[in-house]
Short mmCIF file of the C-alpha atoms (twelve columns), coordinates in Angstrom:
data_MODEL
# 
_entry.id   MODEL 
# 
loop_
_atom_site.group_PDB 
_atom_site.id 
_atom_site.type_symbol 
_atom_site.label_atom_id 
_atom_site.label_alt_id 
_atom_site.label_comp_id 
_atom_site.label_asym_id 
_atom_site.label_seq_id 
_atom_site.Cartn_x 
_atom_site.Cartn_y 
_atom_site.Cartn_z 
_atom_site.pdbx_PDB_model_num 
ATOM 1   C CA . MET A 1   80.123  99.357  96.752  1 
ATOM 2   C CA . VAL A 2   79.896  100.391 100.559 1 
ATOM 3   C CA . VAL A 3   81.879  98.104  102.896 1 
ATOM 4   C CA . PRO A 4   79.472  95.866  104.686 1 
ATOM 5   C CA . GLU A 5   79.472  96.211  108.748 1 
ATOM 6   C CA . LYS A 6   80.913  93.214  109.040 1 
ATOM 7   C CA . TYR A 7   83.696  93.145  106.530 1 
ATOM 8   C CA . THR A 8   87.133  92.790  107.920 1 
ATOM 9   C CA . PRO A 9   89.668  93.229  105.349 1 
ATOM 10  C CA . GLN A 10  91.783  90.198  104.884 1 
ATOM 11  C CA . ARG A 11  95.213  89.245  103.873 1 
ATOM 12  C CA . GLY A 12  95.256  89.418  99.797  1 
ATOM 13  C CA . ASP A 13  92.151  91.475  99.390  1 
ATOM 14  C CA . VAL A 14  92.491  94.415  96.992  1 
ATOM 15  C CA . VAL A 15  90.480  97.267  98.546  1 
ATOM 16  C CA . TRP A 16  89.946  101.087 97.809  1 
ATOM 17  C CA . ILE A 17  91.126  102.957 100.630 1 
ATOM 18  C CA . ASN A 18  91.871  106.576 101.046 1 
ATOM 19  C CA . PHE A 19  95.553  107.470 101.237 1 
ATOM 20  C CA . GLN A 20  95.494  111.142 102.139 1 
ATOM 21  C CA . SER A 21  98.096  112.970 104.380 1 
ATOM 22  C CA . GLN A 22  100.825 112.095 102.786 1 
ATOM 23  C CA . ALA A 23  104.251 114.037 101.871 1 
ATOM 24  C CA . GLY A 24  106.928 113.874 99.326  1 
ATOM 25  C CA . ARG A 25  106.863 111.004 97.061  1 
ATOM 26  C CA . GLU A 26  104.144 109.018 99.027  1 
ATOM 27  C CA . HIS A 27  100.939 108.308 96.633  1 
ATOM 28  C CA . GLY A 28  97.944  110.054 98.290  1 
ATOM 29  C CA . GLY A 29  94.300  109.703 97.348  1 
ATOM 30  C CA . ARG A 30  91.751  107.112 96.987  1 
ATOM 31  C CA . ARG A 31  93.407  104.789 95.318  1 
ATOM 32  C CA . PRO A 32  93.566  100.774 95.051  1 
ATOM 33  C CA . SER A 33  95.580  98.527  97.592  1 
ATOM 34  C CA . ILE A 34  96.903  95.033  98.774  1 
ATOM 35  C CA . VAL A 35  96.319  93.957  102.271 1 
ATOM 36  C CA . LEU A 36  99.258  92.039  103.564 1 
ATOM 37  C CA . SER A 37  97.845  91.902  107.066 1 
ATOM 38  C CA . ASN A 38  95.913  89.147  108.565 1 
ATOM 39  C CA . SER A 39  91.927  89.587  109.360 1 
ATOM 40  C CA . ASN A 40  92.542  88.779  113.323 1 
ATOM 41  C CA . TYR A 41  95.603  91.585  113.396 1 
ATOM 42  C CA . ASN A 42  92.891  94.091  111.199 1 
ATOM 43  C CA . LYS A 43  89.765  93.310  113.075 1 
ATOM 44  C CA . VAL A 44  91.853  93.561  116.481 1 
ATOM 45  C CA . VAL A 45  93.557  96.495  115.979 1 
ATOM 46  C CA . GLY A 46  91.540  98.251  113.664 1 
ATOM 47  C CA . LEU A 47  94.197  99.022  111.264 1 
ATOM 48  C CA . ALA A 48  95.232  97.392  108.173 1 
ATOM 49  C CA . ILE A 49  99.004  96.875  106.651 1 
ATOM 50  C CA . LEU A 50  98.858  97.561  103.130 1 
ATOM 51  C CA . CYS A 51  100.680 98.701  99.648  1 
ATOM 52  C CA . PRO A 52  98.994  101.140 97.158  1 
ATOM 53  C CA . ILE A 53  98.170  99.812  93.753  1 
ATOM 54  C CA . THR A 54  99.124  102.291 90.819  1 
ATOM 55  C CA . SER A 55  98.346  102.397 87.075  1 
ATOM 56  C CA . LYS A 56  101.347 104.112 86.381  1 
ATOM 57  C CA . VAL A 57  104.116 100.967 85.653  1 
ATOM 58  C CA . LYS A 58  107.251 102.584 85.611  1 
ATOM 59  C CA . GLY A 59  109.286 98.746  85.507  1 
ATOM 60  C CA . TYR A 60  110.789 99.799  89.133  1 
ATOM 61  C CA . PRO A 61  112.071 96.223  90.731  1 
ATOM 62  C CA . PHE A 62  109.821 96.698  93.506  1 
ATOM 63  C CA . GLU A 63  106.585 96.664  91.255  1 
ATOM 64  C CA . VAL A 64  104.643 93.796  91.356  1 
ATOM 65  C CA . ALA A 65  101.986 93.321  88.417  1 
ATOM 66  C CA . LEU A 66  98.265  92.621  89.178  1 
ATOM 67  C CA . PRO A 67  96.882  89.303  87.134  1 
ATOM 68  C CA . GLU A 68  95.528  90.113  83.597  1 
ATOM 69  C CA . ARG A 69  92.040  89.279  84.367  1 
ATOM 70  C CA . PHE A 70  91.873  91.050  87.408  1 
ATOM 71  C CA . PRO A 71  89.063  94.038  88.075  1 
ATOM 72  C CA . ILE A 72  91.841  96.823  88.264  1 
ATOM 73  C CA . SER A 73  95.259  96.683  86.378  1 
ATOM 74  C CA . GLY A 74  98.065  98.181  87.585  1 
ATOM 75  C CA . VAL A 75  101.195 97.175  89.635  1 
ATOM 76  C CA . VAL A 76  101.620 97.093  93.277  1 
ATOM 77  C CA . LEU A 77  104.022 99.161  95.168  1 
ATOM 78  C CA . VAL A 78  105.886 97.072  97.383  1 
ATOM 79  C CA . ASP A 79  108.459 99.760  98.358  1 
ATOM 80  C CA . GLN A 80  105.623 102.101 100.138 1 
ATOM 81  C CA . VAL A 81  103.826 99.908  103.002 1 
ATOM 82  C CA . LYS A 82  101.494 102.228 104.842 1 
ATOM 83  C CA . SER A 83  99.274  101.284 108.097 1 
ATOM 84  C CA . LEU A 84  95.829  102.609 108.211 1 
ATOM 85  C CA . ASP A 85  92.745  102.928 109.896 1 
ATOM 86  C CA . TRP A 86  90.540  100.768 107.598 1 
ATOM 87  C CA . LYS A 87  87.060  102.112 109.170 1 
ATOM 88  C CA . THR A 88  87.991  105.619 108.976 1 
ATOM 89  C CA . ARG A 89  89.476  105.525 105.776 1 
ATOM 90  C CA . GLU A 90  86.623  103.508 104.145 1 
ATOM 91  C CA . ALA A 91  88.139  100.325 102.730 1 
ATOM 92  C CA . GLU A 92  86.198  99.161  99.800  1 
ATOM 93  C CA . PHE A 93  86.812  95.189  98.667  1 
ATOM 94  C CA . ILE A 94  87.504  95.064  95.083  1 
ATOM 95  C CA . GLY A 95  89.066  91.754  94.793  1 
ATOM 96  C CA . LYS A 96  91.379  88.663  96.312  1 
ATOM 97  C CA . LEU A 97  94.708  88.517  94.719  1 
ATOM 98  C CA . ASP A 98  95.572  84.491  93.648  1 
ATOM 99  C CA . THR A 99  98.320  83.034  96.101  1 
ATOM 100 C CA . LYS A 100 100.785 83.457  93.264  1 
ATOM 101 C CA . THR A 101 100.764 87.044  93.248  1 
ATOM 102 C CA . MET A 102 100.671 87.313  96.820  1 
ATOM 103 C CA . GLU A 103 104.191 85.168  97.391  1 
ATOM 104 C CA . LYS A 104 105.585 87.612  94.767  1 
ATOM 105 C CA . ILE A 105 104.282 90.543  97.001  1 
ATOM 106 C CA . LEU A 106 105.130 88.907  100.481 1 
ATOM 107 C CA . GLY A 107 109.003 87.227  98.977  1 
ATOM 108 C CA . LEU A 108 109.846 91.028  97.645  1 
ATOM 109 C CA . LEU A 109 109.121 92.736  100.750 1 
ATOM 110 C CA . GLY A 110 111.187 90.027  102.241 1 
ATOM 111 C CA . LYS A 111 114.096 90.860  100.171 1 
ATOM 112 C CA . ILE A 112 113.571 94.730  100.947 1 
ATOM 113 C CA . LEU A 113 113.610 94.058  104.467 1 
ATOM 114 C CA . GLU A 114 115.981 91.391  104.533 1 
ATOM 115 C CA . LEU A 115 113.909 88.808  106.061 1 
# 
């Protein structure tokens, strides 16, 4: 699926995006991720704040499972927050997460950052 020119990622969107230029234990390659930043920020700045999603569930306390009926399966790696240029890295919309799952993600991020 190609991203329409008018598409701007919104908080709660799950998108395919290129995570290349990683190092160490960071996740790389084209992978699904959850958008944390709001659409105004994403549109004005041209970046989106994201967490990668992996299909390799390890049971770590910073993983949040995607809902069962979502188009893809896996867990959000809440401790691997990235800010990426969503246009250059060709963000491609997959679906929108439900409010309950987003609350879990943002709540866990708040605990990690002591917000």
